TORPA-4810 file (N, C-alpha, C, O; in nm, 3 decimals):
<nodes>
NODE_1_0.084_-0.118_0.000_0.000_0.000_0.000_0.088_0.125_0.000_0.182_0.134_0.079_M
NODE_2_0.059_0.219_-0.087_0.134_0.343_-0.093_0.092_0.431_0.023_-0.027_0.453_0.046_V
NODE_3_0.189_0.482_0.095_0.159_0.564_0.210_0.181_0.711_0.177_0.268_0.776_0.234_Q
NODE_4_0.103_0.762_0.084_0.118_0.901_0.040_0.084_1.000_0.150_0.127_1.115_0.146_S
NODE_5_0.007_0.955_0.250_-0.026_1.047_0.358_0.099_1.096_0.430_0.098_1.206_0.486_H
NODE_6_0.207_1.016_0.430_0.331_1.058_0.496_0.393_1.179_0.425_0.449_1.268_0.490_L
NODE_7_0.381_1.183_0.293_0.432_1.298_0.218_0.356_1.423_0.256_0.414_1.530_0.273_C
NODE_8_0.225_1.410_0.269_0.143_1.526_0.304_0.161_1.565_0.450_0.154_1.683_0.484_F
NODE_9_0.182_1.468_0.536_0.210_1.500_0.676_0.338_1.581_0.687_0.346_1.673_0.768_E
NODE_10_0.437_1.546_0.607_0.564_1.620_0.608_0.540_1.765_0.569_0.600_1.855_0.627_T
NODE_11_0.454_1.787_0.471_0.427_1.922_0.424_0.327_1.997_0.511_0.304_2.116_0.490_L
NODE_12_0.268_1.930_0.608_0.166_1.995_0.690_0.225_2.084_0.798_0.151_2.148_0.873_S
NODE_13_0.355_2.090_0.807_0.423_2.169_0.908_0.466_2.304_0.850_0.529_2.308_0.744_N
NODE_14_0.433_2.412_0.917_0.463_2.546_0.866_0.613_2.569_0.847_0.654_2.627_0.746_E
NODE_15_0.696_2.525_0.941_0.840_2.545_0.928_0.895_2.471_0.807_0.978_2.526_0.734_L
NODE_16_0.850_2.350_0.784_0.899_2.275_0.667_0.859_2.344_0.537_0.936_2.345_0.441_R
NODE_17_0.740_2.400_0.533_0.698_2.475_0.415_0.783_2.601_0.398_0.818_2.637_0.286_M
NODE_18_0.814_2.667_0.507_0.899_2.786_0.501_1.039_2.749_0.451_1.100_2.824_0.374_Q
NODE_19_1.089_2.636_0.495_1.220_2.589_0.449_1.217_2.567_0.299_1.309_2.609_0.228_I
NODE_20_1.114_2.501_0.248_1.103_2.478_0.105_1.097_2.609_0.028_1.161_2.624_-0.076_L
NODE_21_1.019_2.703_0.078_1.010_2.834_0.011_1.146_2.903_0.011_1.185_2.963_-0.090_E
NODE_22_1.217_2.894_0.120_1.351_2.958_0.130_1.449_2.889_0.037_1.531_2.956_-0.026_R
NODE_23_1.443_2.757_0.028_1.536_2.684_-0.059_1.506_2.706_-0.207_1.592_2.682_-0.291_L
NODE_24_1.387_2.752_-0.239_1.357_2.789_-0.377_1.446_2.905_-0.421_1.482_2.916_-0.538_K
NODE_25_1.482_2.992_-0.325_1.566_3.108_-0.354_1.711_3.070_-0.377_1.774_3.116_-0.472_E
NODE_26_1.764_2.985_-0.289_1.903_2.942_-0.303_1.933_2.829_-0.205_1.870_2.820_-0.099_S
NODE_27_2.029_2.744_-0.240_2.071_2.639_-0.147_2.126_2.701_-0.018_2.184_2.810_-0.022_P
NODE_28_2.107_2.633_0.093_2.150_2.687_0.222_2.187_2.576_0.318_2.145_2.461_0.302_S
NODE_29_2.268_2.611_0.418_2.298_2.515_0.523_2.202_2.538_0.639_2.121_2.631_0.635_N
NODE_30_2.210_2.456_0.741_2.117_2.463_0.854_2.124_2.599_0.923_2.020_2.658_0.953_V
NODE_31_2.243_2.647_0.946_2.260_2.775_1.016_2.197_2.890_0.938_2.130_2.975_0.996_E
NODE_32_2.219_2.894_0.808_2.161_3.000_0.725_2.009_2.994_0.729_1.943_3.098_0.740_Q
NODE_33_1.954_2.874_0.720_1.809_2.858_0.725_1.754_2.901_0.861_1.653_2.972_0.868_L
NODE_34_1.820_2.859_0.967_1.773_2.894_1.102_1.773_3.045_1.121_1.678_3.100_1.176_A
NODE_35_1.877_3.111_1.075_1.883_3.257_1.089_1.777_3.326_1.004_1.707_3.415_1.053_Q
NODE_36_1.765_3.287_0.879_1.671_3.355_0.790_1.525_3.330_0.829_1.439_3.414_0.801_S
NODE_37_1.498_3.216_0.892_1.361_3.183_0.933_1.334_3.214_1.080_1.223_3.195_1.129_L
NODE_38_1.438_3.263_1.149_1.427_3.294_1.291_1.373_3.173_1.368_1.277_3.183_1.444_N
NODE_39_1.437_3.060_1.346_1.395_2.934_1.408_1.515_2.868_1.476_1.630_2.894_1.442_A
NODE_40_1.486_2.784_1.573_1.592_2.711_1.641_1.661_2.616_1.544_1.596_2.552_1.461_E
NODE_41_1.792_2.609_1.555_1.870_2.525_1.466_1.826_2.378_1.473_1.820_2.311_1.370_R
NODE_42_1.795_2.329_1.592_1.755_2.189_1.608_1.623_2.161_1.536_1.606_2.054_1.476_S
NODE_43_1.528_2.256_1.541_1.400_2.239_1.470_1.421_2.237_1.319_1.360_2.157_1.248_R
NODE_44_1.510_2.325_1.272_1.539_2.330_1.128_1.606_2.200_1.085_1.571_2.143_0.982_V
NODE_45_1.701_2.154_1.165_1.771_2.030_1.134_1.675_1.911_1.128_1.683_1.829_1.036_S
NODE_46_1.586_1.902_1.225_1.487_1.794_1.227_1.395_1.802_1.105_1.365_1.701_1.042_H
NODE_47_1.351_1.923_1.072_1.264_1.941_0.956_1.336_1.904_0.827_1.277_1.842_0.738_S
NODE_48_1.462_1.941_0.816_1.539_1.907_0.697_1.555_1.756_0.683_1.550_1.702_0.572_L
NODE_49_1.574_1.688_0.794_1.587_1.543_0.791_1.460_1.480_0.734_1.467_1.386_0.655_R
NODE_50_1.344_1.531_0.774_1.218_1.478_0.723_1.201_1.510_0.575_1.159_1.425_0.497_M
NODE_51_1.234_1.633_0.536_1.223_1.674_0.395_1.319_1.593_0.309_1.287_1.560_0.194_L
NODE_52_1.435_1.562_0.361_1.534_1.482_0.290_1.486_1.338_0.274_1.498_1.279_0.166_L
NODE_53_1.432_1.282_0.380_1.381_1.145_0.377_1.269_1.129_0.275_1.261_1.027_0.207_T
NODE_54_1.183_1.230_0.265_1.070_1.225_0.172_1.109_1.267_0.030_1.026_1.261_-0.060_C
NODE_55_1.232_1.308_0.011_1.278_1.343_-0.123_1.241_1.483_-0.170_1.248_1.512_-0.289_G
NODE_56_1.202_1.570_-0.078_1.171_1.708_-0.116_1.298_1.792_-0.132_1.300_1.888_-0.210_Y
NODE_57_1.403_1.755_-0.060_1.531_1.826_-0.069_1.644_1.726_-0.088_1.629_1.607_-0.064_V
NODE_58_1.757_1.778_-0.131_1.879_1.697_-0.139_1.986_1.769_-0.058_1.974_1.888_-0.028_S
NODE_59_2.091_1.696_-0.022_2.199_1.754_0.057_2.333_1.721_-0.008_2.355_1.611_-0.058_A
NODE_60_2.420_1.820_-0.005_2.555_1.802_-0.059_2.654_1.844_0.049_2.644_1.952_0.107_E
NODE_61_2.751_1.756_0.075_2.852_1.787_0.175_2.954_1.883_0.115_3.013_1.857_0.010_R
NODE_62_2.974_1.996_0.184_3.075_2.094_0.146_3.161_2.120_0.268_3.124_2.198_0.356_R
NODE_63_3.275_2.054_0.272_3.359_2.063_0.391_3.290_1.996_0.508_3.250_1.880_0.500_G
NODE_64_3.275_2.071_0.617_3.212_2.016_0.738_3.060_2.034_0.739_2.992_1.980_0.826_K
NODE_65_3.007_2.109_0.644_2.863_2.135_0.646_2.791_2.067_0.532_2.851_2.024_0.433_E
NODE_66_2.661_2.059_0.547_2.575_2.006_0.441_2.492_2.122_0.388_2.433_2.199_0.464_R
NODE_67_2.490_2.133_0.257_2.412_2.238_0.193_2.291_2.172_0.130_2.303_2.076_0.054_V
NODE_68_2.173_2.225_0.163_2.047_2.167_0.118_1.993_2.245_0.000_2.004_2.367_-0.007_Y
NODE_69_1.934_2.171_-0.093_1.870_2.228_-0.211_1.735_2.164_-0.228_1.714_2.047_-0.193_S
NODE_70_1.641_2.241_-0.282_1.510_2.185_-0.311_1.522_2.100_-0.438_1.592_2.138_-0.532_I
NODE_71_1.456_1.987_-0.441_1.460_1.901_-0.558_1.387_1.969_-0.674_1.283_2.031_-0.654_Q
NODE_72_1.441_1.957_-0.792_1.385_2.027_-0.908_1.242_1.982_-0.939_1.162_2.062_-0.987_S
NODE_73_1.209_1.856_-0.914_1.073_1.811_-0.945_0.969_1.876_-0.856_0.850_1.871_-0.887_H
NODE_74_1.010_1.937_-0.746_0.917_2.007_-0.657_0.882_2.144_-0.713_0.768_2.189_-0.698_I
NODE_75_0.977_2.210_-0.775_0.954_2.347_-0.821_0.920_2.357_-0.969_0.864_2.458_-1.012_T
NODE_76_0.951_2.255_-1.046_0.922_2.262_-1.189_0.775_2.238_-1.215_0.711_2.157_-1.148_E
NODE_77_0.723_2.310_-1.310_0.583_2.295_-1.346_0.560_2.168_-1.426_0.650_2.118_-1.494_G
NODE_78_0.440_2.118_-1.418_0.402_2.001_-1.496_0.355_2.041_-1.635_0.350_1.959_-1.727_Y
NODE_79_0.321_2.168_-1.649_0.278_2.220_-1.778_0.358_2.343_-1.811_0.463_2.368_-1.750_G
NODE_80_0.311_2.419_-1.905_0.384_2.538_-1.946_0.374_2.650_-1.843_0.461_2.737_-1.837_A
NODE_81_0.269_2.648_-1.763_0.249_2.758_-1.670_0.320_2.735_-1.538_0.340_2.620_-1.497_E
NODE_82_0.357_2.842_-1.472_0.426_2.837_-1.344_0.338_2.776_-1.236_0.389_2.712_-1.144_E
NODE_83_0.208_2.794_-1.246_0.119_2.743_-1.142_0.115_2.590_-1.139_0.050_2.531_-1.053_S
NODE_84_0.184_2.525_-1.234_0.184_2.380_-1.239_0.275_2.315_-1.137_0.264_2.194_-1.117_G
NODE_85_0.365_2.390_-1.071_0.455_2.327_-0.976_0.379_2.285_-0.851_0.276_2.342_-0.817_S
NODE_86_0.431_2.187_-0.784_0.368_2.135_-0.663_0.351_2.246_-0.560_0.243_2.261_-0.503_V
NODE_87_0.458_2.324_-0.535_0.449_2.429_-0.435_0.348_2.536_-0.472_0.273_2.582_-0.386_L
NODE_88_0.344_2.574_-0.597_0.248_2.676_-0.638_0.105_2.625_-0.634_0.013_2.699_-0.599_N
NODE_89_0.086_2.500_-0.668_-0.049_2.443_-0.657_-0.095_2.442_-0.512_-0.210_2.474_-0.484_R
NODE_90_-0.005_2.406_-0.421_-0.041_2.406_-0.280_-0.069_2.547_-0.232_-0.165_2.570_-0.158_M
NODE_91_0.014_2.644_-0.273_-0.004_2.782_-0.232_-0.139_2.835_-0.280_-0.212_2.900_-0.205_R
NODE_92_-0.173_2.808_-0.406_-0.301_2.852_-0.460_-0.416_2.789_-0.382_-0.516_2.854_-0.354_L
NODE_93_-0.402_2.662_-0.349_-0.505_2.593_-0.272_-0.523_2.660_-0.135_-0.636_2.685_-0.091_H
NODE_94_-0.411_2.688_-0.070_-0.417_2.752_0.062_-0.482_2.890_0.052_-0.568_2.925_0.132_V
NODE_95_-0.440_2.968_-0.047_-0.493_3.103_-0.061_-0.642_3.105_-0.094_-0.715_3.190_-0.043_E
NODE_96_-0.687_3.013_-0.176_-0.824_3.019_-0.223_-0.921_2.927_-0.150_-1.042_2.952_-0.149_H
NODE_97_-0.870_2.824_-0.089_-0.958_2.728_-0.022_-0.935_2.728_0.128_-1.027_2.754_0.206_V
NODE_98_-0.813_2.700_0.168_-0.785_2.686_0.311_-0.801_2.817_0.387_-0.844_2.817_0.502_C
NODE_99_-0.769_2.926_0.323_-0.778_3.057_0.390_-0.917_3.076_0.451_-0.929_3.125_0.563_H
NODE_100_-1.018_3.039_0.378_-1.156_3.056_0.426_-1.198_2.949_0.525_-1.282_2.974_0.611_N
NODE_101_-1.142_2.831_0.515_-1.186_2.719_0.597_-1.096_2.689_0.715_-1.132_2.606_0.798_D
NODE_102_-0.981_2.754_0.726_-0.887_2.723_0.834_-0.945_2.751_0.971_-0.923_2.675_1.065_C
NODE_103_-1.019_2.860_0.985_-1.079_2.890_1.116_-1.177_2.782_1.156_-1.183_2.742_1.272_K
NODE_104_-1.254_2.734_1.060_-1.349_2.626_1.088_-1.275_2.500_1.130_-1.315_2.432_1.224_K
NODE_105_-1.166_2.470_1.060_-1.087_2.351_1.093_-1.026_2.364_1.232_-1.026_2.267_1.308_L
NODE_106_-0.974_2.482_1.266_-0.917_2.502_1.398_-1.023_2.485_1.506_-0.996_2.426_1.610_Q
NODE_107_-1.143_2.535_1.481_-1.252_2.519_1.577_-1.288_2.372_1.596_-1.312_2.328_1.708_E
NODE_108_-1.292_2.298_1.485_-1.322_2.154_1.495_-1.215_2.081_1.574_-1.246_1.994_1.655_L
NODE_109_-1.088_2.114_1.549_-0.979_2.050_1.623_-0.987_2.082_1.771_-0.965_1.995_1.855_K
NODE_110_-1.019_2.207_1.804_-1.029_2.249_1.944_-1.143_2.174_2.015_-1.131_2.136_2.131_A
NODE_111_-1.253_2.155_1.944_-1.366_2.085_2.002_-1.337_1.938_2.027_-1.393_1.878_2.119_Q
NODE_112_-1.250_1.880_1.946_-1.222_1.737_1.958_-1.121_1.708_2.070_-1.102_1.592_2.107_S
NODE_113_-1.058_1.811_2.123_-0.959_1.788_2.231_-1.019_1.809_2.363_-0.952_1.795_2.465_H
</nodes>
């Protein structure tokens, strides 16, 4: 059985999405990402490990550090238009669908706890 839900669970974290957006700009090491995202280095490192395991990013050793890059299949469009990339499709979905329904979802989660 294909466990595609794991891929979506990985992307369901705000920090991991921020890391992917940042890596679209340029490859970076953990320290650079932590500084630019104003996040703890350990959280960034853990998130990168998950993104690496799921194949969203790749890592290249440069001396003592690892430099992370977003995988090209994540940012490349499936068609001629830019909106065809996975990240842009998710962003459009969030802007047009989730934006209106997120408060409802948060209320439902709060009620279930």
